[in-house]
N, C-alpha and C positions, 0 to 999 in steps of 0.2 A: 795367276795369284790376285787376290782381292786387295784392293788398295786399303791401307790403314784407316783412310777416310771413306766411309760408306759411298759408294759410287752411284749415289741417287741423283746427282746433278751431271748435266753435260757441260763441263766447264771449259771456258776459253782458256788457251794457254797464255795467261796473263796472271801477273801478280804485282802487287803495289807495296811499297814499303814506307810511304808517307804521302800526305795529302795537304792541301791548302785552298780553301775557298772552293772554287769549281774544278780544281786540278788534282789529278792523282799521278804519282811519280813512281816509276818502277826503279829497281835496283841499278839498272844501267842508265838512269838518268832521262828516259823518256817521259814527256809530259803529255798525259791524256786528258782531254776536256771531257769532264763527266756530265753528261746529260741523261744519266741513268739514276744518279743520286742514291745508290744502294737500294734501288726499287722504291723511290719516293720516301726514303728514310731520312736522308741528309738535308732537312728542312733549311738550315742555315749553312750548309756547305761543311767542307772538312775542316777541322782544327779551329772552329770559331772560338775566338779568344774568351768571349764570355762563358762559353760552355766549358772550355778547359779550365778556366778559373774556378767555376763552380764545382766541377769534378774534383779538383785539387783541394779545394778548401774542404769540401765534405769528406773527401778520402782521409784526410788528415785528422778527422774527428770520430766518425762512426759510419761504419758500412751497413750493418744489420743488426737488428734485435728481435724481429719477428712481430707478426700482428697480435701476439699475446699482451703487447703493451701499446700505449698511445705512441705515436710517431709524429713529431712536430712538424717534420718536412713534409709528410703526407697529408697533414691537415692543412698546411700553407698551399700545397698544390691543389687539393681539392676545392679550397676556398676560391682560388683563381679560375678553376674551370666552372664551378657554380656561377661566379660573378659574370663569366662571359658567354654562358650558354644558357639552354632551356632548363638545365637539370637542377635538381635539389640535392642529389647525393651522387657519390662516386665510389667505385670499388677499383683498386688497383692490382693489375696483374703483370705478366711478364711479356705478354704477345697479343695479336689481334686474334689469333685462334682462341686463347683463353678467354678473352672478352666476349667472343661469339658464343662459347659454350655457357657462359654465365647468362647472356641475354636470352638464351633459350630456356635455361633453367628458371629465370626470373619470370618469364612470360607465364610459363606452365604454373609456377608457384602463386602468381597472381590469381589465376582462375581457380587454384584449388583454395586460396583464401577467401575467394568470393562465392564458394559452394558450388562451383561448376568445374569440376576436375576432368570432365570429359572434353573440355575445349582445349586439346593438346596440339592440334595440328598447327603447324607453321607455314604459311604459304611463302614459297620462294620462287625464283625466276631463273630460267635457263640462262646460261652464260654467266651466272654468278660465281664468285669465288670469295669464300669466307674463312678459308684456312685448310689445314690438312689433318686434322684429327678425325677420328671416325664420325663424331657428330657433325663436323662442319663439311666434310666431303658428302656426308648424306643430306645435308641442307642444300649443296650445291648440286649434286646429282649428275654431273656430266661424267661420260664414260671414261675419260682419260684419268679422271680423279679416283673413280671408285672401282675400276676393274681389278679383280682380284683381292679386294679388301671385304667382300661380304663375310657375315650378313651385315647389312648397314642398320643404322639406327632408324626407327620407324618415326612417324610423325611429322613428316614433310612432304609437301606436294609441290612440284615444279611446274610452273605455268610459262607459256610462252611470252618472251619479253615483248611487251607492247600490246598484248592481247586484252584488250579492256573487257570484252564480254566474258571471256574465260575468268577473269579476275572478280568481276561482279557476282558471277554464279557461285564461285568457290567462297567468296567472303560471306555469302548468305547461310553457310552450312552451319548447323550447330556444334560441329566438332572443331571449328576454326577458332583459334584464339589470337593469332597475330600475323602481320604481314612482315617480311624481313627482305630488304634490299639495299643495294649500294646506289647512291644518288648518281655516281658514275662508275658503270662496271669498268674495272681496270684491267683484270687478266684477259677478259674476252676481247679486248681491242677498243678500250676508250669509248664506251658507249653512254652518254649523258642521258638521264631521264629527264626529258622536258619539264619545265617548271610547271606547265599547267598539269602535267601528269602527277608530278609530286602533290600539287594542290588537291587534285582529284583523289590521290590515295588517302591524304589526310582526312577528307571528307568522308570517303568511304569507310575508313576505320572508325571515325566518329558515329557514322550512321549505324554499324553493327557492333559498336562497343569494342572493336579490336584494338590490340596494341600494335603501334607503329615502330618497328625496330630498323634502324638506319646503320648501316655498315660504312663508317666514314675512316676506315683504316687507311685507306689510300688516298682517298680525296679529300681528307680533313687537314687540319693545321695549316690553313692559309693556302694549300695546293691550288684551288680554283680561283683564289683572290678574295674570298671571305675566309673567316675563320674555319667555317665549316660550309660545306657545298649546298646543303639544304636551305641555307639562309638566303640564297638568291630567289627561292621560291617563297620565302615569307612564311615557311611553315616550321613547326617544330614536332620532332619524334616524341615518343614516349620513353624510349630506351636507345642508346646509341654506343656503338663499339669504335674505339679509337686505339691507334698504336702508331707505328712507323714514325711520322714526323714528330709526335710528341716528345720523343727522347733524343731527336737530333743525332742519332746514332747510338744511343745508350738503349738497350732493350728494356722497354716498358710499355705497357698497355693499360687501358682503362675502360670501364663501362660506366656511362653516365645514364641516370634515369631521373625521372620525376619521383616525388614522394608516393604518389599514387600507384605507380607502376611496381615501385619496390616494396609495396606493402607486405608481401609475402617473405620477404628476405630477413629473418630474425636471426639472433646469434645461434651458430651451428649449422646454418643452411649452406654456407659457402665458405671457402677459405683459400689461402695462398701462402706457401712457406715464404717465398722470395718477394711476393707482390708488395709494392709500396714501400720497399726498403728506402732508408734514407738516401743512399747514393744515387739511386734512380730518380728519386722524387727532387732532389736538389737540382739535377741537371734539367728535368722536365719543367721545374719552375722557372729556371733561366730561360728556356725556350719560350714558355708562354710569355714572359716579361718582353722578350725581344719582338715576338709576332703581334703582340697586343699593344705595343708602343704607338704613340700617336704617328699616323702617316705611314707606318710601315706597310700596310696591307694596300693603301692607296698607291704606293710606288710599286708594289709588287704587280697591280693591275696595269699600270702604266707600261712597265717592261714587258709583262706577258703579252699586252697588246702588240708590242713591237716583234716578239718572237712569232706571234700567230701571223702577223703581215708577212714576215720574212719567209716563214714556213709555207704559206700560200704561194709566194713568188717562187720557192723551190718547187713546188708541185707544178706550177704552170711552166717552169723551165725544163722540166724532165717528166713529160706525160707518159713516157715509155716505162718509167721507173715508179712514179708516185701517182695515185689516183686522187686523193683528198686528204684534207686535214679535218679531225675532229676533236672535241674535248674543250677545256676551258682552263684559263689561266697557265700555270706551269705543269699541267697535265694534259698533254697533246699527243695524239696518235696520228702517224703518217700511214694511211692506207697505201699499201703497195700493189703495184701491178707485178714487179718481180718478186721472187721469195724474199719474205722479210729477212730471213737468216742471211741471205746474200747481201742485203744492204747493210745489215749489221756488221758482216765481216769486211766489207769494203770500207765502212767507218772505222773499223779497227785499224786498217791499213793507213787511214789518216790521222791516227790516234784521237780517235773519238769514241766516246762510249755511249750506247743507247741500249734499250731493253726490249726484248721481243714481247709480242702479245698474240692472242687469238685473232682469227679474222684477217690474217696476214698483215698485221700491223706493226710498225716500230713505235715504241713509246719514248716520249721526251719527258723526262721527270727531273729537270735540273733543280738545284738549290734555289730557294726563293731570293737569295741574295746575288743571283746572277747578274752581271753588269751588262750594259748595252754592248760594250766592246766584245764581251764573251759571247753574247747572242749573235753578233755579227760573225765572229770567229767560227762559232759552232755551225752556222748555217753554211758558211764558205766550206768548212770540212764537208759536210754532207753533200754540198754541190759538187765538190771534187770526187766523192765516193759514187755519186750518182752518174757522174761523167765517165768514170772508170767503168762501171757497170754497163753503161750504153755502148761503150767502145768494146767491151767482151761481146756484147750481143751482136754488134755489127761485123766483128771479126768472125763470129761462128756463123753468120749468114752467108759471108763471102766464101 
């Protein structure tokens, strides 16, 4: 008999009733150290008092009016995002997938407005993940995402990750209008695009007049130690998708763009019933205030450096379990020698939460507020999990 909840997830046999900071607590009182962060969503941890207060204050006033009217909370959040980014304008939606759909619409509308409607192709990269709508699985193209869901949306070409020659050849074609990528691929195993490659992409787009679309849904909002990951390379996109951390657990996404890139998006070209509602914007505005306050990201970088150092030590101590560490800030991947799901299950036994990814990687995506003591405790729990896995291997060999 089918579950009343669609069985589209292979869920762990765990549930939680409350959370505080980096900790999630079950009904029977077990305390799990959360290094998954709701898959990079809980930027400020669970139950952050500033976010809770912002939610309560707004909930007592107004939840929803629709985009038929001016929404002051939306305007306030948009102004903060414009102030701290490359963008001139912002559209609010409910998820990263929705932001991705608008990014493609905006790019195609840009070329239509410039009298070149044939430039519809968006160049994407193998290993990408942009969401699970038909449009976004078409953009990613991976078999595990698209199998059984055809016909797919046309207008996307998938290039090998890191193949510069293929990229340059494709970018020169007259049907191409944009390049879309994650500065750090998340779902495929925490694969950062090197800074010099991001610079090269920006130059390539400028050379051929292409729009550069960055997907910072997972790697944005302070996750890598800058407000957005592309800032490390000293570049700016034309269009950017964000979600996850911007709401600190409240579902909200956004599409940021330059005035030039958004030229075709006139009244009636896009909309969202719930997008930019007062409740979501009030919470996201509080998140922005916390992450952009003086010294916050400097402290994130300091503590993230400690996590990286300890994670490297963990790899060195368990070479039969782990192969390497990659990523940046509080977006790290442990490349595993043993099956990554075995590592994750062993961590469950130590009351520790992590997240699987492709390429046999375990993701570490904790709250940006993670303390030094919690970093030490988390690595200690992973150390015990790895030790248990090694012991199982030794017993099997005997």
